[in-house]
C-alpha positions as MATLAB code, in Angstrom:
seq = 'IIVRKGYVRVDIYDEADTFVCTVALGDGDVYLQLTGGHQFTIGGSGADIVEVKNGPYAQDKDKIHF';
ca = [
      -0.051   -0.057    0.029;
       0.937    3.678   -0.353;
      -0.093    6.021    2.370;
      -0.892    9.275    0.694;
      -2.105   10.911    3.862;
      -2.916    9.792    7.441;
      -1.964    6.910    9.654;
      -2.189    3.145    9.099;
      -1.222    0.441   11.609;
      -0.189   -2.829    9.965;
      -0.196   -6.029   11.958;
       2.030   -8.605   10.140;
       1.670  -12.323   10.134;
       3.865  -15.119    8.791;
       2.803  -17.963    6.455;
       1.525  -19.948    9.494;
      -0.792  -17.031   10.502;
       1.505  -16.297   13.563;
       1.685  -12.646   14.565;
       5.174  -11.192   13.837;
       5.054   -7.512   14.587;
       3.134   -4.174   14.157;
       4.415   -1.412   11.882;
       3.104    2.256   11.869;
       2.787    3.947    8.511;
       2.293    7.602    7.892;
       2.284   10.248    5.011;
       4.303    9.028    2.107;
       5.190    5.584    3.504;
       5.042    2.540    1.276;
       4.347   -1.085    2.493;
       5.152   -4.219    0.409;
       4.438   -7.750    1.688;
       5.456  -10.694   -0.421;
       4.267  -13.644    1.824;
       2.184  -14.134    4.971;
      -0.830  -11.996    5.967;
      -1.652   -8.627    7.321;
      -4.306   -6.551    8.990;
      -4.672   -2.773    8.397;
      -6.138   -0.473   11.026;
      -6.827    3.053    9.818;
      -6.055    5.581   12.562;
      -7.823    8.749   13.711;
      -9.965   10.518   11.161;
      -9.069    8.175    8.330;
      -6.441    7.880    5.784;
      -5.949    8.193    2.054;
      -4.311    4.997    0.784;
      -3.688    3.180   -2.456;
      -3.554   -0.639   -2.389;
      -2.075   -2.352   -5.396;
      -2.587   -6.022   -5.914;
      -1.156   -8.349   -8.554;
      -4.438   -9.340  -10.230;
      -6.713  -10.739  -11.146;
      -8.226  -10.617   -7.626;
     -10.964  -13.208   -6.756;
     -12.194  -12.112   -3.350;
     -13.811  -15.553   -2.598;
     -10.515  -17.328   -3.191;
      -7.804  -14.735   -2.514;
      -8.902  -13.420    0.912;
      -8.521  -15.735    3.919;
      -9.758  -14.578    7.337;
      -8.002  -16.058   10.327;
];
């Protein structure tokens, strides 16, 4: 993701869905994750972000909730 404005907290998980760490992102920060999972929490009054995915994206198959 690209944080254009605001604050985003990212909880990062490994391939076994085990919590690894939390990262705070702010204006102008970029986050790239190649493996594992993540959870985004938008802070305060919101954020303006751009999320780029390598498509096509099939929500019913590509998103796993754990």
